N, C-alpha and C positions, 0 to 999 in steps of 0.2 A: 504494500500500500504506500502510495506517495505521501510524503510529509506535507503538512499544512503549510501554506505560504506564510512566511514570517511577516510581522507588521512593524512599521516604523512610525514614530510620532515626532514630527519636527516642531520645535517650540520657537516662534519667531514673531517679530513685530510686523505690522502691516507694510511698513516701508521696505522690508526685506523680502516681500513676497516674490518679486521677479527672480531673484537669485535662488530662493527656495524652490520655486516652480521648475526652474532649469535643472536643479539637482534632482528633484523628484522624478522628472521625466527621464533623466539619465539612469537613475536607479531602476526605474520601471523597465527599461530596455535590457539591462545587463546584470541586475542583482537579485531578481526573483523576490521582490519584497513589495508589500502593499503599503503605501504611504497615506497616512491620515492627514492629508494636506490641509483641508479647511478646519478640521478639528484643532490643529496645532497653532492656528493664527490667534495671537493675543487680542483679546477684546479690551475696550477702554476700561481702565482700572485694574487690569490684571498685571502680574509681573512674572518674570521668568521662573522664579522659584515655584510659584503656584502652578504654572503651566507644566513645569517638569514633573511635579507630583501627579498631575492629571495624566501626563504622558506615560506613566508607568503601567497603564493598561495595555500598552503595546510591548512587543518583544525588545524593541530598540528605541532609544530616545536620542534625538539629535537637537542640541540646544544651539541656536544661532545668536551670537553676540554681535551687537552693533551699537552705535550711538543712539539708535532709535529704541533698542530693546533694553539696554542697561541703564539703571539709575545713575545719576551723577556720583552719588556716594552709596556704596553697597557693602556694609559691614559683613565680615565673614559669618557672623552669627545668623545673618538673614538668609544665606544661601548654602552653607556647608551641609546641613542636613538634607536639603532637597536635592542637591547636585552631587553629593559624595556619599554620605552615610546611609541614607535610605535606599538608593539604588544598589549599593554594595550589599546591604542586608537582605534585600529581596532578589539579588542576583539578576538585576536588570542591567543590560549593557547600555552605557550612556557615553556619548562623545560630544564634542563642542566644535563649533565652526566660527571662525573670526571673519565677519563680513566686511569690515572696514578698518580704520585705524584706531578703533577702540582698544582698551586695555583690560582684557578679562583677567580674572585671578590666575596667577601663574601656577598655582598648585593643581589646577584642573588638567586632566589628561584622559585621552588624547585630544589635542586641539589641532584642527585642520584649517588651512587657508581656504576661503570660499572658492578659489579657482582651482584647487587641487582635487578635482572631483573624482579622479580615479582612486586617489588615496581614500576618499570617503567611501567609495563603492567597495573597495577591498576591506575596509573596516566592517561595513555592513555584511559582507560575505563571510567575515571571520577569518580572512586570509592575511598572510604576511604582506608587508608593503611591496615586496618584489624588488628585483635588481634592475638597475638601469642597463639598457642595451649598450653594447660596445660602440664607441664613436664611429667605427667603420660602417656599421649597419644602422645607426640610429635613425636616419631619415627614412629608409625603407621600412624599418620596423614600426615607426610611428604611423606611417600611412596604413599599414596593416592593422595597427591597433585601433585606429579610428574606424576602419571598415568592418572588422570582425571581432574585436575584443570589447569595444564600447557598446556593441549591439550584436545580435545574431546576424549572420550573413555568410557569404562565401567570397573568397578572393584567391588570386593566383600570384605566385612568384616563380621566377625562372630558376633561382639558385637555392640549393639546399642549405647553404650557410645562412641565408636570410631567414628561411623557414625555421631552422634550428634555433637561431637567436631569438626570433619572435616567440617560439614556444617556451623558451627559457624565461624571457623577460616578462611575458604576459600570463604565465601559468597561474598566478593568483586570481586571475579574472575568470577562471573556469573551474568546474567541479573536477575535471580530469582532462589530461591531454593524451590522446591516443594516436599513435602513428601506425599507418598501414602501408606496406609495400605494394605498389600497384604494378605499373609497367605491363609486362606480358603475362602476368599471372591470371588464371581463370577466375571468374566471378565467384564461384563456389568456394575457392580457396581463400580469396580475400575476405569474403563474408564470414567464413569460419574463423579466420585469424582475428577479425574484429570482435566477433562474438566471444572468443576465448579471452581476449584482453578485457572485455567488459564483464566477464564472469557469467555469461549467458550460455546455457546448454542448448545448442541448436540441433535437435535431432530430426527436425521435419524436412520437408522438401525445400528446395531453394526459394521459391516464391514466398512460402510461409516464413522462412528464416529472414528474408529481406523485410517483410512486413513487421516482424517482431523487432528487428533492429531499428527500423524507422520509428516505431512507436516508443521504444525505450529511449532512443537518443533525443527525439524531438521534445521529450518531457524534461530533459536535463540540459544543464549548461556545459556541454562538452566542446572541446576543440578536437576535431579529427583532421589529421594531416595526411593527405594523400601524397606519398613519395613516389614519383615516377609517372605522374599524369593523373587525369581525372577518372573517376568511376561514377558516372551519373546515378547509378542505382544505390550508391552509398553516400550520396550528397544529400543531407537531410535538411529540412526546414525546422520549424519550431524554435526552441531555445539553443540548439546546437549550431556552432560555427564550423565551417570547413575551410581549410587552407590547402590549396592544390599546388604542390611543388613539382614543376616539370622535370627537374633534375632528380635522379634516383639517389636515395640516401643509402645507409647501410642495409644489408639484407635483414629481413625479418628474423627474429629469434624463434619463430613458430617451429615446433619440432617436425611438423609436416612439410615445411618449406623445402629442405634439401631433397626430400623424397619426391615431392611434386616436380622439382626441377629436373629430375632424371628423365621424365617424360618429355619435357619441352626441349631439352638440350640434346636429344637424340643420342643418348648414352648407348653403349653396347647392350645388346639384348639381354644377356644374363644379368647385367646391372639393373636394367629396367624391371625385370621380374623380381629381383631381390628387393628393390625399392617398393614395388607394388605390394609385396607381402608384408614388409615392415609398415608401410602406410596403412594397410588394412588393419593390422593389429592396433596401431596407435589411434587411428580414427575411431575404431570401435570403442577403445578405452575412453576416449574423450567425448564420445557421443556426437561426433561430427559426421553425421550420416550422409548429408548432401554432398560433402567432399568425397566421401568414400564411394558413393554412387558415381560421381563424375570420374574418379580415378579408375573404377572398375570398367566403366564404359570405354575409357581410353585404352586400358590394358587389353580388353577384349578385342577391340579393333586392331591394335598393334599385333596381338597374338595371331589373329587371322592372317594378317599380312605376312607374318614370319612363318606361318604354317605350324605354329606351336599349339597342338591340340590340347595338351595338358593345361597350359596357361589359359587358353580360351575357355576350357571347361571350368577351371577355378574361378575365373572372373564371372562367368555366367551363373554359377551357383551362388556367388555372393550377391549378384544383382537380384536373383530370385528372392534371397533372404531379405534384402532391403525393401523390395517392392511389397512383400508380404507384411513387413513391419509397418509400412505406410498405409496399409489397407487397400492396396491396389492388387487385389487377389486375382482378378481376371488377367491382368497384364503379367503377373508373376507366373500364372499357369501357362500362358502362351509362351513365355520365355523358357520355361522348363521343358515344354513339349519340343520347342525348336532346338534346345540344347540336346535333348535326348535323341531326337531324330537325326541331327547332324552327326552325333557320336555313333549311332547305330549304323549310319551309312558307311562308316569306316570299319566297323567290326568285321564284315565279310572279307575285307581285304587282308585282315590279319590271318584268317583261316586259309585263304588262297595261297598266302606265302608259305 
């Protein structure tokens, strides 16, 4: 079950409304928080201490200091309980924003400048401030930050170094950063790799797996980096952002990756058969059945081309098992009949010899 959306109560004077509205809109795009915007506006006769006490109805309280909201003289006894002691006792997270050249109490923390809205967002998300990108890539990384870190979206970069630096510098803006090797890999393999990294068991057919990945990712603030080109079927909307890197990065650490590569790289036939049998075992253990089906289909076709009846029979039997597990009984039966018939056609030849 998905967690309830957190709530934030901003405490601010009417004169600070434009800045508060800008920050609220920014948080709404990238922080998964509901802002009680109108409720937080101070009415005539109210002060920040009283408003902060009211704000503890929410999960988070953000107090905006300005010349319009702060009294000219504000003894510590008038604000310490409301802004420090009571939130700490109730475990309500509270932070402060300096909107102009006013002088808020120095003991309050954290205090953000009104223009450092990414720092505010990261505090709301409960993330660390993050590291600045290296000067070499700062410009390119900032452009990507505006496009896909400040809000959900999709963008492209040609260089892996820029994608890597962006993922490092902006990781606090996401629930998780997931990298998938794309390039020449088959869709079932890439989807299985993504599912494994997200902790999802994808035992269904490929269309069902893709739909499950879409629903899971769109409900969360993920960054998914496609390394080696785009995969439209794995470019999601919702709250997830996608960074497409045209340059391939390091190979995936997926245990099935080197075994799948044996098929694509035209390895010697004995090596292909060995990889197929290892992949069959691993894919079964991991519950990655759509990949197993894809591999067995490829192995069967290659075995037929090489005239390897034993390998073709192994692959066909595995395909029948998969189809039965998916509830495709009629197709499984047809495949089994075809396998048996083709094998029976060869049996008389053995006796003639």
